[in-house]
C-alpha positions in Angstrom: 20.6 -13.7 21.4 21.6 -12.1 18.1 24.7 -14.3 17.4 22.4 -17.3 17.6 21.1 -16.3 14.2 24.4 -17.5 12.8 23.9 -21.1 14.0 20.2 -21.9 14.1 17.2 -22.4 12.0 14.8 -19.6 13.0 12.2 -20.3 10.4 9.5 -20.2 13.1 10.8 -16.8 14.2 10.9 -17.7 17.9 14.3 -16.1 18.5 13.6 -13.2 16.1 10.3 -12.4 17.8 11.9 -12.5 21.2 14.6 -10.0 20.1 12.1 -7.7 18.4 10.0 -7.8 21.6 13.1 -6.8 23.6 14.0 -4.0 21.2 10.5 -2.6 21.4 10.7 -2.6 25.1 14.0 -0.7 25.0 12.4 1.8 22.7 9.6 2.3 25.2 12.1 2.8 28.0 14.2 5.3 26.0 11.1 7.4 25.4 10.0 7.3 29.1 11.2 9.3 32.1 14.2 7.6 33.7 16.3 8.6 36.8 19.6 10.2 36.0 21.8 7.1 36.6 19.6 4.9 34.5 19.4 7.5 31.7 23.2 7.9 31.7 24.0 4.2 31.6 21.3 3.5 29.0 22.7 6.3 26.8 26.2 4.9 27.0 24.9 1.4 26.1 23.3 2.7 22.9 26.5 4.3 21.6 28.5 1.3 22.6 26.0 -1.0 20.8 26.4 1.0 17.6 30.0 -0.2 17.5 29.3 -3.8 18.6 30.3 -6.2 15.8 27.8 -8.8 16.9 25.0 -6.6 15.5 26.5 -6.1 12.0 24.2 -7.0 9.2 21.0 -7.3 11.2 19.7 -3.7 10.9 19.8 -2.9 14.6 21.8 0.3 14.1 18.6 2.3 13.3 17.1 1.1 16.6 20.2 2.1 18.6 20.3 5.5 16.9 16.7 6.1 17.7 17.2 5.3 21.4 20.3 7.5 21.6 18.4 10.5 20.1 15.5 10.0 22.6 18.0 9.6 25.5 20.3 12.5 24.7 19.6 15.2 27.3 22.7 17.2 28.2 25.0 19.1 25.9 27.7 16.4 25.8 25.2 13.6 25.1 23.7 15.7 22.3 27.1 16.4 20.8 28.1 12.8 21.0 24.9 11.7 19.3 25.2 14.3 16.6 28.8 13.2 16.0 27.7 9.5 15.6 24.9 10.6 13.2 27.3 12.8 11.1 29.8 10.0 10.8 27.0 7.6 9.7 25.7 10.2 7.2 29.2 10.6 5.7 29.7 6.8 5.6 26.5 6.2 3.6 26.8 9.3 1.4 30.2 7.9 0.2 28.8 4.4 -0.5 27.5 3.3 -3.8 23.9 4.3 -4.1 21.5 1.4 -3.7 18.3 0.6 -1.7 20.2 -0.4 1.5 22.7 2.5 1.5 19.9 5.0 0.7 17.7 3.6 3.5 20.5 3.8 6.1 21.4 7.3 4.9 17.8 8.4 5.2 17.5 7.0 8.7 20.6 8.8 9.9 19.5 12.1 8.3 16.0 11.9 9.8 17.3 11.0 13.3 19.7 14.0 13.1 16.7 16.2 12.1 14.7 14.9 15.0 17.6 15.6 17.4 18.0 19.1 16.1 14.3 19.9 16.2 13.9 18.5 19.7 16.7 20.8 20.9 15.4 24.0 19.4 17.6 24.1 16.3 15.1 24.3 13.5 17.3 26.2 11.1 20.0 23.5 11.2 17.3 20.8 10.8 16.1 22.6 7.7 19.6 22.9 6.3 20.2 19.2 7.0 17.0 18.2 5.1 17.7 20.5 2.2 21.2 18.9 1.7 19.5 15.5 1.3 16.1 16.5 -0.2 16.4 14.0 -3.0 16.0 11.1 -0.5 12.3 10.3 -0.6 11.7 10.0 3.2 13.6 13.2 3.8 11.4 14.9 1.2 8.4 13.6 3.0 9.7 15.1 6.3 10.3 18.5 4.5 6.8 18.6 3.1 5.2 17.7 6.5 7.4 20.3 8.2 6.3 23.0 5.7 2.7 22.0 6.1 2.9 22.2 9.9 4.3 25.7 9.6 1.4 26.7 7.3 3.8 27.3 4.3 1.5 25.9 1.6 3.6 27.5 -1.2 6.6 25.5 0.0 4.5 22.3 0.2 3.3 22.9 -3.4 6.9 23.5 -4.6 8.4 20.5 -2.8 5.7 18.1 -3.9 5.7 19.3 -7.6 9.5 19.1 -7.7 9.4 15.6 -6.2 7.0 14.4 -8.9 9.3 15.8 -11.6 12.7 14.8 -10.2 12.0 11.7 -8.1 8.9 10.2 -9.7 10.8 8.2 -12.3 12.7 6.3 -9.6 9.9 6.2 -7.1 6.6 5.9 -9.1 4.8 4.4 -6.2 5.2 7.6 -4.2 3.8 9.9 -6.9 0.3 9.6 -5.5 1.6 10.7 -2.1 2.9 13.9 -3.5 -0.2 14.4 -5.5 -2.3 14.1 -2.3 -0.2 17.0 -0.9 -0.9 19.1 -3.9 -4.6 18.3 -3.5 -4.5 19.3 0.2 -3.0 22.7 -0.9 -5.6 23.2 -3.6 -8.4 22.4 -1.1 -6.9 24.9 1.4 -6.8 27.6 -1.3 -10.3 26.7 -2.5 -9.5 26.7 -6.2 -12.2 24.4 -7.6 -10.7 23.9 -11.1 -7.3 23.1 -9.5 -9.0 20.7 -7.1 -10.6 18.8 -10.0 -7.3 18.7 -11.8 -5.6 17.3 -8.7 -8.3 14.7 -8.3 -8.0 13.7 -12.0 -4.2 13.3 -11.5 -4.9 11.0 -8.6 -7.5 9.0 -10.6 -4.7 8.5 -13.2 -2.0 7.4 -10.7 -3.9 5.8 -7.8 -7.7 5.5 -8.5 -9.9 4.9 -5.5 -13.6 5.1 -4.8 -13.0 8.0 -2.4 -11.3 10.0 -5.2 -14.2 9.2 -7.6 -16.8 10.4 -5.0 -14.8 13.6 -4.4 -14.8 14.3 -8.2 -18.5 13.6 -8.4 -19.0 16.1 -5.6 -16.9 18.8 -7.3 -18.3 18.5 -10.9 -21.6 20.3 -11.4 -24.5 17.8 -11.5 -25.6 18.7 -15.1 -22.0 18.3 -16.3 -21.4 15.0 -14.6 -22.8 12.5 -17.1 -20.7 13.8 -20.1 -17.7 14.2 -17.8 -18.0 10.6 -16.5 -18.4 9.3 -20.1 -15.9 11.4 -21.9 -13.2 12.2 -19.3 -13.2 9.9 -16.3 -13.9 6.4 -17.7 -11.4 6.9 -20.6 -8.7 7.8 -17.9 -9.6 4.7 -15.9 -9.2 2.5 -19.0 -5.5 3.3 -19.2 -4.4 1.4 -16.1 -5.1 -2.0 -14.4 -6.1 -0.3 -11.1 -8.4 2.0 -13.0 -10.1 -0.8 -14.9 -10.6 -2.7 -11.6 -12.4 0.3 -10.1 -14.9 0.6 -13.0 -17.5 -2.0 -11.8 -17.7 -0.1 -8.5 -18.5 3.1 -10.4 -21.0 1.3 -12.6 -22.8 0.2 -9.4 -22.7 3.7 -7.9 -24.1 5.2 -11.2 -26.6 2.3 -11.7 -25.1 1.7 -15.1 -26.3 -1.9 -15.3 -25.7 -2.4 -19.0 -22.1 -1.2 -18.6 -21.6 -3.5 -15.6 -22.8 -6.5 -17.6 -20.6 -5.5 -20.5 -17.6 -5.2 -18.1 -18.3 -8.7 -16.7 -18.4 -10.2 -20.1 -15.1 -8.6 -21.1 -13.5 -9.6 -17.8 -14.8 -13.1 -17.0 -13.8 -14.1 -13.5 -15.7 -16.2 -11.0 -15.0 -14.0 -7.9 -15.9 -10.8 -9.9 -19.1 -12.4 -11.2 -20.3 -13.5 -7.7 -19.5 -10.1 -6.3 -21.6 -8.1 -8.8 -24.3 -10.6 -10.0 -26.8 -9.4 -7.4 -27.1 -6.0 -9.2 -28.1 -7.4 -12.5 -29.5 -10.9 -11.9 -33.2 -9.7 -12.1 -32.7 -8.4 -15.7 -29.8 -10.5 -17.0 -30.0 -14.0 -15.5 -29.5 -15.7 -18.8 -26.3 -13.7 -19.5 -25.1 -14.4 -16.0 -25.7 -18.1 -16.5 -23.8 -18.1 -19.8 -20.8 -16.4 -18.1 -20.9 -19.0 -15.3 -21.0 -21.8 -17.9 -18.0 -20.3 -19.8 -16.0 -20.0 -16.5 -16.9 -23.5 -15.3 -15.9 -25.1 -18.7 -12.6 -23.2 -18.6 -11.8 -24.3 -15.1 -12.5 -28.0 -15.9 -10.6 -27.8 -19.2 -7.4 -26.4 -17.6 -7.5 -27.9 -14.1 -7.7 -31.3 -12.5 -7.9 -32.3 -8.8 -10.5 -32.6 -6.2 -10.1 -29.0 -4.9 -11.0 -27.6 -8.3 -13.9 -30.1 -8.7 -15.3 -28.9 -5.4 -15.1 -25.3 -6.5 -16.9 -26.2 -9.7 -19.7 -28.0 -7.9 -20.0 -25.2 -5.4 -20.5 -22.8 -8.4 -23.0 -25.1 -10.0 -25.0 -25.1 -6.8 -24.8 -21.4 -6.5 -26.1 -20.8 -10.0 -28.9 -23.4 -9.4 -29.9 -21.3 -6.3 -29.9 -18.1 -8.4 -32.8 -19.6 -10.4 -31.3 -21.2 -13.4 -32.4 -24.7 -12.2 -33.2 -26.4 -15.5 -30.1 -25.0 -17.2 -27.8 -26.1 -14.4 -29.3 -29.6 -14.3 -28.7 -29.9 -18.1 -25.2 -28.6 -17.8 -24.4 -31.0 -15.0 -25.5 -34.0 -17.2 -23.3 -32.8 -20.0 -20.3 -32.4 -17.7 -20.9 -35.9 -16.3 -20.6 -37.4 -19.8 -17.7 -35.1 -20.9 -15.6 -36.0 -17.8 -16.7 -39.5 -17.1 -13.0 -40.5 -16.9 -12.6 -38.3 -13.8 -13.9 -40.3 -10.8 -13.1 -37.5 -8.3 -15.2 -35.1 -10.3 -18.1 -37.5 -10.5 -17.8 -38.1 -6.8 -18.2 -34.4 -6.1 -21.1 -34.1 -8.5 -22.9 -36.9 -6.7 -22.9 -34.8 -3.6 -24.9 -32.0 -5.2 -28.5 -31.6 -3.8 -30.3 -31.2 -7.1 
């Protein structure tokens, strides 16, 4: 089916999905127990498929390598598979470094490591990984291997080195390496170091779970000044950190801070999400925010879909309790946008 890709429109993915289903079935078979004849012929097919020109450019080589590694049983099959992997490693090592060549190189290295480990050759597997430790997926395998062996010092060294040497080119992986450093610190029980690791994660990949862990680690009497002077300023430095702040304000019952945040970051979805926590004490302020957002939406957008959203919001605020205010606002909007029949039509559908 693969050559059909050259001649058809597969935008609905019918052919692609069928091929992927077949590939997944072959993976299942390769990892199952087969009789000797089936295993032998299947293994030969995988190596032959690696050389088949019909599959070039469609990223099936990684699948065929994986099958070959799982199927290789006797010494000759293992040698043949290793030779194919070595050739592929050499090929992509010599190619100009880019995302595609690095990915293919990583895959070949990791499948060779898997082959060596599954055949009781851990030293050779370690040497193979060490030669390619600057590839991020290989580094991840090295760290996991060290962790499984209980070598926390090695985990710490590999993760710290990765942040220093690989973090610039792979900033999205920094938090993964920081999580490994946190696991080591938790194993060693160093509370100050655990707090430092959690702070690092709050800086790179802030989450509610990390915040809760920090709150658990910091002594209760030290938490309020720590939250005010250390944690919240760190969160202010990144978009993800700022996005987490309203959740923290809710957890800490900092209702004034939550209202201040909503005023500084006016957004309909955000307002609807957090209004319930402050509507009893700040209904007027909530209404003013909704008015501001409704006016902005009508000023900058036209079309029935937007008018329906505005009317839905008007109805929502009316149900919150600002009935007279919403009715007055609706009259004003009718006059202001009397030249928009679709808007007036949607307003007529309101139940107040």
